N, C-alpha and C positions, 0 to 999 in steps of 0.2 A: 384543464383543471379536472374535468370529468374523468379523463383517462388516468390522471394521477391518483384520484380518489379510488378508482377501481383497482389500480395497482396496489394501493395500500391495503384495501380489503382482501385482495387475493394473497398478499403477503401474510396477513394475519390468518386467513382461512387455510393456507397451505403451510403453516409454520411447522407442523409436525413432520410433514413430508420433507420440508427444507432441512430440518435438523437431521432427519434420517439420511438424506443425501450428503450432508456435511460429514456425518460420521462415516458413511460409506466411502466418501472421497479420501478422508484421512487414512482409512484402513487400506484402501486399494492402491494408494500412491506408493506404499512401501510393502505391498503384498509379496510374500515369499522371502523377505529378508528376516534374519534372526532377530534383529533389534526392532523391526517393525516401525511404528510411528516415532520411535525415539530418534530415528534418523532425521526427522523434520526439525529437531532441536540441535542435533549434533552438527549438521552441515553448516548452518549460519554461525554457530558458536566457534567452529574451527576456523571459518573464514575471518571472523572477528579477531581471534587469537593470532592468526597469521599476519593480518594487517597491523595489529598492535606490535608484534615482534619485529616486523620489517621497519616500521617507522619509529618505534620507541627504542629498540635495541640496535637495529641496523643503521638507520639514519640518525639515531639519537635525537629524536624530536623533543624539543623542550616542552615543559608544561605550558598549557594555554592559560596565561595569567598565573593564578595561584593554584590552578586545577591540574591534577595529574592527567596526562595525555589520554590514558585508557578511558577515563570517565567522559572526557570530551568526545572521544571517538565513538563510544557506545551510544551516546544520545543522538548522534547523527546517523550511524550505521543501522541501528535497529529499526527506526521508522522507514528507512530506505528499503530494507529487506521486505517489510510489509507492503510497501507500494509496488515494488518490482515483482514480487511473487504473486500478489493479488492481480495485477494487470496481466501478467504473462499467462497465468493459469486460467483466468476468466476469459481470455481471448479464445481459448480452445474449448470453452464450456459447451457450446451448442453442438460442436462436432462430437465431443466425448459423450454427451448424453443425447445422441441423435435418436435413440430408441424412444425418447419422450416427445420428440418433435411432432410426431404424427398423432399424438394423443390430444384431442381437442380440449379435454377437461383440464389439462395442465397448462399454465401460463409459462411459455418458454422464456419470457423475459426475466423470469426468476432464476434461471440457471447461472448467470454470472454471479448472482448473490451467493450461491452455494460455494463457489470458489473463493469469493472474497471473505465469507464468514470462516471458511476453513483456514485461510491465511490469518484471520483475526485471532483465532484461538491460539495459534502458535505465537502470534505477536503479544498477546496478553502475558504469556509465560516470560517472554523476553523483557517486557516492561517490568515485571516483578523482579527479574534479574538485575535490571538497572537500579531499582530501589535497594536491592540487597547489596550490590557492589558499592553503591554510594554510601550506604550505611557502614560498610566495612572500612571505608576511608574517613568516616566521621561526619559525612554529610547526610543528616537524617531527614526523613520525609517532612514536607511542609505543605501548606494549603495550595501552593502554586502547582504542585505535582498533579492535582486533579485536572489541570488543563489538558493532560494527555487524553482524557475522554473527549474533550472538544476537538482536539487535533486529529484524533482517530476518526471521529465522525466526519470531519472535514475531508479527510483522505478517502473515506468510504464513498462519499457523494461524488467526488471527482473520479474515483476508480469505477464506480458503477456507470457513470455517463460514458467514460472512455471505453469501457468493456462492452457496452451495448453497441458502440460503433465498430470496434475491432472484431467482436464475436459474430456480428452479422456479416461483415465484409469477408471474414476468413472462410465462410461457407462457400463463397463464390471464387475467392482468390486465396488459395492456401499459402501463398508466399507472405501473406500479411503476418502470420505468426513469426516468421523469420525476421521480418522488418521490425516488428515490435521488440524482438530480442536484441537487435542491433541498436535500436533507439534507447533501450534500457542501459546498454553498455555505455553509450555516449552520455546518458543522463547521470550515470554513476560518477563519471569523472567530471561532469559539468556542474555537479551539485557539491557544495562545500561540506563534504562528509568527513574526510580526513585532512582537509586543508581549510584554512580560515578565509573568509571573504575579505578580511582586512589585508590580505596579502596582495590584493588587486589594486590597481590605480583607481582613484575615485570615479573617473569617467566610465569605468567598466562595471561598477557595482550596480547601478540601476538596471543594466542589461541582464545581469545574472539574476536579479530579483524577479525578472519576468518568468523564470522557471517556477511553476507551481510547487514542485517538490521542495524548493528553497523555503517556502512558507511553512511546510510541515516539519522539515528537519530543524530549522531554526526555532520553530515553535516548541519542539521537544527540549531544545537547549534553554529556551526561556523558562520552561516549566521546571527543569531540574537544576539549571546552573545560574542563569541570569536573574531569575525571580521577577519576571516581567509578565504582566497580563496581556492577553492577545489583543484587547481593545486599545492598548497603548500604541500598537502599530496599526492605527486606523486605516490609513491609505492602503497599506499592504493587505489588510484584512478585506477591505472592500474590493480590491483588485482580485484577490484569490477567489472570493465568492462569486464575483461576476464571471470569471472564467469557469469556475466549477458549475454554476447554474447553466451557462451556455452549453457546456459539455453534457450536462445531465439532460437538458431539454432536447438538444440536438441529437444526442444518442438515442433518446426515447423515440423521436420521430423517425430516425433512420432505421432503427430496429423494427418499428411498427410497419414501415413501408416495405422492408425486405422480408419480414416474417412469413407472409403467405407463400413465398417461393422456396423456403427452406426444404420442405419435404421433397420437392421435385429434384433438387440438387443432391440431397443426402441419400 
């Protein structure tokens, strides 16, 4: 608890530096390209359009209930982009900012937050796009949409815990980054993003719900489509936060244990 309180104080104390690093990260990621940071929005958008074209036009996917397929797809794909981009980029945060590791005045455990916040900024834009496209189809904003804030926070807690684990391990074993990329690929197809969980037999549904990403993806659909509050899925909510807190605490302990050896390896 003492370490957690100190972490919060360091987070507040270094907020200006963190925001500067977030801005620097977004600029450097697309440094040298003519469109610059615009590519951060173009790439997910093109991927979304390709998936929509393949399944809506190619496979002629039917509307999900009374909802156009593109709306159902967006609410699953956009939170997944945030999760995958946040985890993958945060995994390499310590290596990328190795010049800060030897500076005792800077808390290295804040580095994954820089990557997650950078992904969050892009995510906010796409959430706005969800609201816009839904409105174009006649589905106007409602109070349920505010649950996106809750589900985004839930995703951040999980991502931070996992990234503390992966970003500390990748310093000693660089293959971890590639392993995470493979896991993300499996996670994309194993999460009901462009297919519905109702397609599966009843006996397989509880197994699929063990995937933490399921809670976030379906949460977005509850916020925009199903109009269901998160506490109405009490068991699933308790399960998710149990896993998220285990990842958060475990990640903090692993990072703290390995942190003193970063400078020697880097």
